[in-house]
N, C-alpha and C positions, 0 to 999 in steps of 0.2 A: 558608464551605463548606470542609470539610476534604477534602483530596485524599489518599486512601490509595493504596497500591500498585495495587489493582485498578482504581481510577478512572483512574490514570495510564496503565495498560496499555490500558484501554478507549479513552481519548482517542487514544493512540498508534495503536491499531488503526484507529480511525475516520479519522484523518488519513492513514495509509498507504493505506487503501482509496481515499480521495479522490485522492491523488497518483497511485496506480496507474491509476485510471480516466482521469485527465488525460493520463498518459503514453501509455496505449493509444489514447486519442482523438487525440493528436498523431500517433502512428504511423499511424493509420488514415486520418485526414482531412487532415492538414497535409503530411506528407512522403510523396511517392509513390515515392521512390527507395529504395535499400537502407537509408537511415537510418531509414525507417519500421519496418523489422523490428527494428532496435536499440531504438527507443523502445518498441515493443510488448513485446519480451522483457524490458526493464527494468521495465515496468509489471507484467508477470506475476511478476517477482521481488519487487516490492513486495507483491503479493497473498500470496506465499508467506511473506514475513516477517510480514505482518499476521496470517496464520493462526497462526504460531508465537506471536506476542504474545497472540492470543486464547486459545490453548491454555495459556499460562502463567498466565492469570488464576486466582487462588485457590491456586496452587501455590507461588508465590514468597514 
């Protein structure tokens, strides 16, 4: 199985979405203090970076 640049970006996008969801879930369900806001905001940042990776597919 050859991994070209689009496949690598697709896998990176998928992994970042999973990590983003995990961070948002940690912020929502595990930490009830101020730290929960930090986890959720970092999770949203992972979504933003995954969106950029998805937009780069086919262009790089």
